[in-house]
Every structure is written in C-alpha cells, then in structure tokens.
C-alpha positions in Angstrom: 93.5 58.4 -15.6 90.0 57.1 -16.1 87.5 56.9 -13.2 87.1 53.2 -14.0 90.7 52.4 -13.2 91.4 50.5 -10.1 92.6 52.5 -7.1 95.3 51.1 -4.8 94.0 49.4 -1.7 96.2 51.4 0.7 96.6 54.9 1.8 98.7 56.6 -0.9 102.2 57.6 -0.3 101.5 60.9 -1.8 99.2 61.8 1.1 101.6 60.3 3.6 104.4 62.6 2.3 102.2 65.6 2.5 102.5 65.4 6.2 100.7 62.3 7.5 102.8 59.3 8.3 101.1 55.9 8.4 101.5 52.2 7.9 101.8 51.5 4.1 98.7 49.2 4.1 96.7 50.1 7.3 94.4 53.1 7.1 93.5 52.7 10.7 97.0 54.0 11.7 96.5 57.4 10.0 95.1 59.2 13.1 97.4 57.6 15.7 100.7 57.8 13.9 103.0 60.7 14.2 103.5 63.4 11.5 106.1 62.9 8.9 107.9 66.0 7.8 109.6 64.5 4.7 107.5 66.8 2.5 109.3 69.8 4.0 112.6 68.7 2.4 111.1 68.3 -1.1 111.4 70.6 -4.1 107.6 70.4 -4.7 107.0 71.8 -1.2 109.3 74.7 -2.0 107.5 75.4 -5.2 104.2 75.1 -3.5 105.2 77.7 -0.9 106.7 80.1 -3.4 103.5 79.7 -5.6 101.4 80.5 -2.5 103.4 83.6 -1.7 103.3 84.6 -5.3 99.5 84.6 -5.2 99.6 86.4 -1.9 101.5 89.2 -3.6 99.1 89.1 -6.6 96.0 89.5 -4.5 97.5 92.0 -2.1 98.2 94.2 -5.1 94.6 93.8 -6.3 92.7 94.2 -3.1 94.8 96.9 -1.6 93.3 99.4 -3.9 89.8 98.7 -2.4 91.1 100.0 0.9 93.4 102.6 -0.5 90.6 104.2 -2.6 88.7 104.8 0.6 91.6 106.8 2.0 92.3 108.5 -1.3 88.8 109.9 -1.5 88.2 110.5 2.2 87.5 114.1 3.4 90.0 115.1 6.0 90.3 118.2 8.2 92.8 120.8 7.1 93.7 123.9 9.0 94.6 127.0 6.9 97.3 129.5 8.0 94.6 131.9 9.3 93.3 129.1 11.6 90.3 128.2 9.5 89.5 124.5 9.4 88.2 123.1 6.1 87.4 119.7 4.7 89.9 118.6 2.0 89.4 115.6 -0.4 92.6 114.7 -2.3 90.7 112.8 -5.0 87.1 113.9 -5.9 86.2 110.8 -7.8 82.5 110.0 -8.1 81.0 106.6 -7.3 81.0 105.7 -11.0 84.6 106.8 -11.4 85.7 104.7 -8.4 83.9 101.7 -9.9 85.8 102.2 -13.2 89.1 102.5 -11.3 88.4 99.2 -9.4 87.5 97.5 -12.7 90.3 99.0 -14.9 92.8 96.3 -13.8 90.6 93.8 -15.7 90.6 95.8 -18.9 94.2 94.6 -19.3 93.9 91.3 -17.4 91.2 89.9 -19.7 93.4 90.0 -22.8 96.4 87.9 -21.8 94.7 84.9 -20.2 94.7 82.6 -23.3 98.0 83.9 -24.8 99.6 83.4 -21.3 98.4 79.7 -21.4 99.8 79.1 -24.9 103.2 80.8 -24.0 103.4 78.8 -20.8 102.7 75.5 -22.6 105.4 76.3 -25.1 108.2 78.0 -23.1 107.4 77.1 -19.4 104.9 78.3 -16.8 107.7 79.1 -14.4 108.9 81.9 -16.6 105.6 83.6 -17.2 104.3 83.1 -13.7 107.4 85.1 -12.5 106.9 87.8 -15.2 103.2 88.0 -14.3 104.0 89.1 -10.8 107.4 90.8 -11.1 106.4 93.4 -13.8 103.1 94.4 -12.1 105.0 95.0 -8.8 107.2 97.5 -10.7 104.0 99.2 -12.0 102.3 99.2 -8.7 105.1 101.3 -7.2 104.4 103.9 -9.9 100.7 104.1 -9.0 100.9 107.0 -6.5 102.6 109.1 -9.1 100.1 108.2 -11.8 97.1 108.9 -9.5 98.5 112.4 -8.8 99.0 113.0 -12.5 95.3 112.4 -13.2 92.4 110.0 -13.4 93.4 108.6 -16.8 97.0 108.1 -15.9 96.0 106.1 -12.9 93.7 103.9 -15.0 96.4 103.4 -17.6 98.8 102.0 -15.0 96.1 99.7 -13.6 95.4 98.4 -17.1 99.1 97.7 -17.6 99.2 95.9 -14.2 96.3 93.7 -15.3 97.9 93.1 -18.7 101.0 91.5 -17.3 99.2 89.8 -14.3 96.8 88.1 -16.7 99.3 85.3 -17.4 99.6 84.1 -13.8 96.7 81.7 -13.5 97.2 80.0 -16.8 101.0 79.7 -16.3 100.8 78.3 -12.8 98.7 75.5 -14.2 101.6 74.4 -16.4 103.9 74.4 -13.3 101.4 72.3 -11.4 101.0 69.9 -14.3 104.7 69.2 -14.1 105.2 69.2 -10.3 102.0 68.0 -8.6 101.6 64.2 -8.3 98.2 62.8 -9.1 96.9 62.3 -5.6 98.6 65.5 -4.2 97.0 67.5 -7.0 94.1 69.1 -5.1 96.1 69.6 -1.9 99.1 71.3 -3.6 96.7 73.4 -5.7 94.8 74.4 -2.7 97.9 75.6 -0.9 99.1 77.5 -3.9 95.8 79.2 -4.6 95.0 79.9 -1.0 97.8 82.5 -1.3 95.2 84.7 -3.1 93.0 84.7 0.0 96.0 85.2 2.2 96.9 88.2 0.1 93.4 89.6 0.4 93.5 89.0 4.2 96.9 90.7 4.6 95.9 93.6 2.4 92.6 94.2 4.1 94.1 93.8 7.5 97.1 96.1 7.1 96.3 98.5 4.2 94.0 100.6 6.4 96.5 100.7 9.2 99.4 101.5 6.8 97.3 104.3 5.2 96.4 105.8 8.6 100.0 105.7 9.8 102.2 106.4 6.8 99.8 107.6 4.1 97.9 105.8 1.3 101.0 105.9 -1.0 102.8 103.5 1.4 100.4 100.7 0.6 101.6 100.6 -3.0 105.3 101.0 -2.1 105.3 98.2 0.5 103.5 95.5 -1.5 105.4 96.4 -4.7 108.7 96.0 -2.9 107.7 92.6 -1.5 106.8 91.4 -4.9 110.2 92.4 -6.4 111.9 90.3 -3.7 109.6 87.4 -4.4 110.4 87.5 -8.1 114.1 87.3 -7.5 113.7 84.1 -5.4 111.2 82.5 -7.9 113.4 83.1 -10.9 116.5 81.7 -9.2 114.9 78.6 -7.5 112.1 77.3 -9.7 112.7 75.2 -12.8 110.1 74.1 -15.4 110.3 70.3 -14.6 111.8 68.0 -12.1 114.2 66.7 -14.8 115.7 70.2 -15.2 116.0 71.0 -11.5 119.7 70.5 -10.4 118.8 70.5 -6.7 116.1 67.7 -6.7 116.8 64.2 -5.4 116.6 61.3 -7.8 114.0 59.6 -5.7 111.7 62.7 -5.7 112.2 63.2 -9.5 111.3 59.6 -10.3 108.3 59.8 -7.9 106.9 62.9 -9.5 107.5 61.9 -13.1 105.7 58.5 -12.5 102.7 60.1 -10.8 101.7 62.9 -13.3 99.4 62.8 -16.2 101.0 65.5 -18.4 103.1 64.4 -21.4 105.8 67.0 -20.7 105.8 67.7 -24.4 104.4 70.8 -26.1 101.3 69.9 -28.0 101.3 71.9 -31.3 97.9 70.5 -32.3 95.8 72.7 -30.0 92.2 71.7 -30.7 90.7 75.2 -30.4 87.2 74.4 -31.6 87.0 71.4 -29.3 88.4 73.5 -26.4 85.6 76.0 -26.7 82.8 73.5 -27.2 83.8 70.7 -24.9 81.3 70.1 -22.0 83.9 70.2 -19.2 85.4 73.4 -20.5 81.9 75.0 -20.7 81.2 73.8 -17.1 84.5 75.3 -16.0 83.9 78.6 -17.8 80.5 79.0 -16.1 81.9 78.0 -12.7 84.7 80.5 -13.0 82.6 83.3 -14.4 80.0 82.9 -11.6 82.6 82.5 -8.8 84.5 85.5 -10.1 81.4 87.7 -10.0 80.7 86.8 -6.4 84.4 86.9 -5.3 85.2 90.3 -6.9 81.9 91.8 -5.7 83.1 91.1 -2.2 86.8 91.8 -2.7 86.2 95.1 -4.4 83.3 96.4 -2.3 83.6 95.0 1.2 85.6 98.0 2.6 83.1 100.4 1.1 80.1 98.3 2.2 81.3 98.2 5.8 82.0 101.9 5.7 78.6 102.7 4.3 76.4 100.3 6.3 78.3 99.8 9.5 80.0 103.3 9.6 83.3 101.7 10.4 86.5 103.8 10.5 89.2 103.0 8.0 91.4 100.9 10.4 88.4 98.9 11.7 87.0 98.5 8.2 90.3 96.8 7.1 90.2 94.4 10.1 86.6 93.5 9.5 87.1 93.0 5.8 90.1 90.8 6.5 88.5 88.4 9.0 86.5 86.3 6.5 89.7 85.5 4.5 91.5 84.1 7.5 88.9 81.4 7.9 88.8 80.8 4.2 92.5 80.0 4.3 91.9 77.2 6.9 88.9 75.9 4.8 91.0 75.8 1.7 93.7 73.6 3.2 91.0 71.2 4.6 89.1 71.0 1.3 92.3 70.3 -0.7 93.6 67.5 1.6 90.1 66.1 2.1 89.3 66.0 -1.6 92.5 64.0 -2.3 91.7 61.6 0.5 88.3 60.9 -0.9 89.7 60.4 -4.4 92.7 58.3 -3.4 90.5 55.9 -1.2 87.9 55.5 -4.0 85.2 56.8 -1.6 84.2 59.2 -4.4 85.5 59.6 -8.0 87.3 62.7 -9.0 84.2 63.9 -10.9 82.0 63.3 -7.9 84.3 65.1 -5.5 84.5 68.2 -7.8 80.7 68.3 -8.2 79.9 67.8 -4.6 82.3 70.5 -3.5 81.2 72.9 -6.1 77.5 72.3 -5.6 77.7 72.7 -1.8 80.0 75.8 -2.1 77.8 77.7 -4.6 74.5 76.8 -2.8 75.7 77.7 0.7 77.3 81.0 -0.6 74.0 82.0 -2.4 71.9 81.3 0.7 74.2 83.2 3.1 74.5 86.2 0.7 70.7 86.5 0.5 70.5 86.3 4.3 73.2 88.9 4.8 71.5 91.3 2.4 68.4 91.3 4.6 70.2 91.8 8.0 70.5 95.0 10.0 72.5 93.8 13.0 76.2 94.5 12.5 77.4 91.3 14.3 75.0 89.1 12.2 76.2 90.8 9.0 79.9 90.1 9.8 79.1 86.5 10.7 77.3 85.9 7.4 80.2 87.7 5.5 82.7 85.4 7.2 80.8 82.2 6.5 80.1 83.2 2.9 83.7 83.8 2.0 84.9 80.8 4.0 82.6 78.4 2.2 83.6 79.8 -1.1 86.8 77.7 -0.5 84.7 74.7 -1.6 84.3 76.3 -5.0 87.7 77.9 -5.6 89.8 74.8 -4.6 87.7 72.5 -6.8 87.6 74.5 -10.1 91.2 75.7 -10.0 92.6 72.2 -10.4 89.7 70.8 -12.6 91.6 71.4 -15.8 94.4 69.2 -14.5 91.8 66.4 -14.2 90.4 66.4 -17.7 93.1 68.0 -19.9 96.6 67.9 -18.3 98.4 68.7 -21.5 96.2 71.7 -22.2 95.5 72.8 -18.7 97.2 76.2 -19.0 95.2 77.0 -22.1 91.9 75.7 -20.6 92.6 77.9 -17.5 93.4 80.8 -19.8 90.0 80.4 -21.5 88.0 80.0 -18.3 89.9 82.8 -16.6 89.1 85.1 -19.5 85.4 84.8 -18.8 86.1 85.1 -15.0 88.0 88.3 -15.8 84.9 89.7 -17.6 83.0 89.2 -14.4 85.8 90.9 -12.5 85.5 93.8 -14.9 81.8 94.2 -14.8 81.0 93.4 -11.1 82.6 96.4 -9.4 81.2 98.7 -12.1 77.7 97.4 -11.6 78.1 97.9 -7.8 79.4 101.4 -8.5 76.4 102.3 -10.6 73.9 100.7 -8.2 75.3 102.1 -4.9 74.8 105.9 -5.2 74.0 106.9 -1.7 75.4 103.9 0.3 72.0 102.8 1.5 71.2 99.3 2.7 68.7 98.8 -0.1 71.3 99.6 -2.7 73.7 97.1 -1.3 70.9 94.5 -1.0 70.5 94.6 -4.8 74.3 94.1 -5.3 74.2 91.0 -3.1 71.1 89.6 -4.7 72.8 89.7 -8.1 75.9 88.0 -6.6 73.7 85.2 -5.1 72.0 84.7 -8.5 75.4 84.1 -10.1 76.1 81.5 -7.4 73.0 79.5 -8.4 73.9 79.7 -12.1 77.4 78.4 -11.4 76.1 75.5 -9.4 73.6 74.4 -12.1 76.2 74.7 -15.0 79.0 72.8 -13.3 76.6 70.1 -12.1 75.4 69.6 -15.7 78.7 69.8 -17.6 81.6 69.3 -15.1 83.9 66.3 -15.7 86.8 64.7 -13.7 88.4 62.3 -16.3 90.8 62.9 -19.1 88.9 63.6 -22.2 89.5 61.8 -25.5 90.8 64.9 -27.2 93.3 65.5 -24.3 94.8 62.0 -24.0 98.5 62.2 -23.1 101.1 61.4 -25.7 102.6 58.7 -23.4 100.8 55.9 -21.6 100.0 56.4 -17.9 102.9 55.2 -15.8 102.5 53.0 -12.7 101.1 54.9 -9.8 102.9 53.5 -6.7 106.6 53.1 -7.5 108.4 55.0 -4.8 107.8 54.5 -1.1 107.5 57.3 1.5 110.8 56.3 3.1 112.6 57.0 -0.2 111.4 60.6 -0.2 
C-alpha cells in the first residue's frame, strides 16, 4: 500500500476488533463505548498469544543464563567432615570466560537467520518457528550435564541452542505476513514480540529464586519443560495461512485475506543484491544492530552489574533486573496499538510513525543510559534502568514490523538479514563488557554504558536517513491490493 493512497474516513474495523467497539463512522464514540471481545474468538488472536508465549520461552532460555551464571560461579560456604569451613566455587570461570559463555549462543544464532527466512518463505514460517523453539528447549535441558562435563561442552550446547533458535525471528515474520491484517499489523506484532520482554522479566524475576531454592540446574529444567509443552500446542494448532486452517470461520478468513499485502506465493526470484543495497533494508540493519547492542548489553550484564555496583544478593538481583521489563511490556502494547491508530486515521503516514517512534526511542535511551552511568544512588540507578528499558519499546515494536511495511513478500528474508547483523552485536556486546569489567568497579561499568549509548545515537541517525514505510518497487506483490474494508466488525 502506498502512503499516497486514500485512507478510509472512519475508525477501522481492524482496531475495533482488537478490543475497542465503536460506531462504524463516528470516532467520538471510541472512548465512551464498551469493549468488544470479538477478537478473543478469532484464530489470529490465538496465534498472537501462542507467538507471544513462544518468544517468552525463547528469551527466558536466553536471559536465564545471565542469572544462572552468577549462581554457578558464586563462592559458597562448605563444611568439611572435620568441621572446617571453606569457600567452594563450583565453576571457576574468569570474567573473560563468562563473557564468552554469554556470547556463545550467538555463535550459532548468527548463521541461521537468513536461511531460516528462505526456508520459512518456501515451506512455512509456522513450521520453522516451532522448530526454532522446540529443539533448543531439548538442548537447554542438557545444559547442566554439559556444564559439569567442562567449559567447552557447555559452549557447544549453547552454540547448538543458538543455531536452531536463529530461525525464530525470520520465520515469525512469514506467519505475521499471512495472519496480521494491515491496520492490526503493529498491534499484533507488538503483542507477539513483547513475549521476549515477558520472558526476560519472568526469567530475571524467578531464576534467582529458583536457583536459591532448588539449585541452578532447575532453571534449565523448568524453562526447557515449558518450551516442550508450548511446541506441542503450536504444532497442533497453528497453520501456515487462514486458507489452510480448518478451524477458522469464513468471515475471519475473508477478512484477513482481503487486508494483507503478501502475495501468499513463494517468490523464487529473490533479489539478493537489491536486498543488501536497498535503503530501507540498510536502515533496518543499522536499527537492529544498534538496538541489539544496547538490548543485549543490558540483558546479559544487568544481574552482574547490580551485584557488582549495588551489592545485591542473588534473589534481590533477579527482582531488580526484572522490574524494567514489566513496564516495557505495558509500553509495547501501547506503542503497538497507538501506532496503528495514527496510521489508520491518517494522522501520520506509516513511514512517519516508524521514524518518530524509533527516533524518540533511541534518543531517550541514549540520554538515560549516560545519566545512569554517572549516578551513585541505587534508587536513581534503578529508576534510570527501568525507564531506559521501558522506552526501548518504541524502538523494538517499530523495527520488528518494518519489513512487513516495505517488503511483505520478502519480510522473512529481510528480517533474517537484519537479525544477522543484530546477532553480531549480541555476540560482541557481552564479550566487550566481559573484557572491560575486570574488577566490577563503577568506572568500568560506566564505559560499558557509554558504548551502549553511542550505538543508540548511531541507530537513530541511520534509521532517520534510510527508513521507509511503503512497499518498495522491487517488492511489489504478485497480486493487486484488495479492497481494505469488506467485512464489518459484527461479522467477526
């Protein structure tokens, strides 16, 4: 859809059916009218929720190690048979080795982004999104055994987890291209991707408590088991397209198919050179690379930072580390629904919405990160940490659905390309932090956060210069765009 196309002069049914009931032609009734829960009975709502819980599992698997490694390397009191008390450290990994362990996931993750996008486009994103979560959950349950066998065994398992999990982001794009109507696109994407922040929140909140109560091994067993259960549900319930779902109503199927931009046809003519040189792809690459550096710096190092600077115990560290992600979840939902409202009412174009959200998000996060690096008061540090991660929702929600805006038929491949560069940041950021932070001093952590803020500024500049919100000429759908408003909210 081009930005120059005329928008409907009414509040779109897509937003009504996402939970807000209103008169078909009177925007003033939006606030006063009661909520409509029709969306709860739709297949796209079920897919949205399962996608969200899928990412919850994914990020719980990733971030739990950040807490677990604190418990694994902690020195604990141990009483010998003769009554002598000594300090015992189960794993004597150095700061550099811990940084390598935290990064090792990305050694595998970085290699399967693009191939995951191609396979998803050809065979179905629903298949590979399931594989990308189910198989890593099996490996995560082997992690305690691997760690006890040795440093390199543990790293090997982490690489294998990353290798299979690398297809998740690119494959879910293909699912969204087939299931997310045009003016529900940002809202549905925000609910799906917020699962990642929910997973980080749940992991940080409970991993420390689980480790204290049941031992660090239980962290891996519990999250791995939940992922296996999720995979069974996803494989049974989720189909590639509305047309192949036997449980969908005819009204919802027709509504979705008439409000998506994807061709629903595998494009064999993948324009690789254009993909890597197109301005919107370049803008998206820089946005993801820079956001990933900031995000994974926080996600991988927050528990250790709080332990070093604030001297928090493991249980308290997990709670403090989790707090920012709870508010981020609320922000993400608001950004998603608000973005679609601005687009659907022609208040801002899609391109303007994406650039405003990304620009604000990167700038605010950079400023707050610098402020936090120069604070000494624990309460002020926690406040800045919460605000920084919360406002990052403006960035994450916007760029995760941007490929659907300008290249719906190639969105899984575009996401694979941009996520590859984001994965490089995820690989390097924890290692850089590990090499910088030798003693755990505030000055060392200050440098880590200055680097993170610099990447935020770079991301803001790049996306402002190159970001797009319209379908590009090389990505035009094979079929003409269908009428946008064919099914009323009552039919759904």
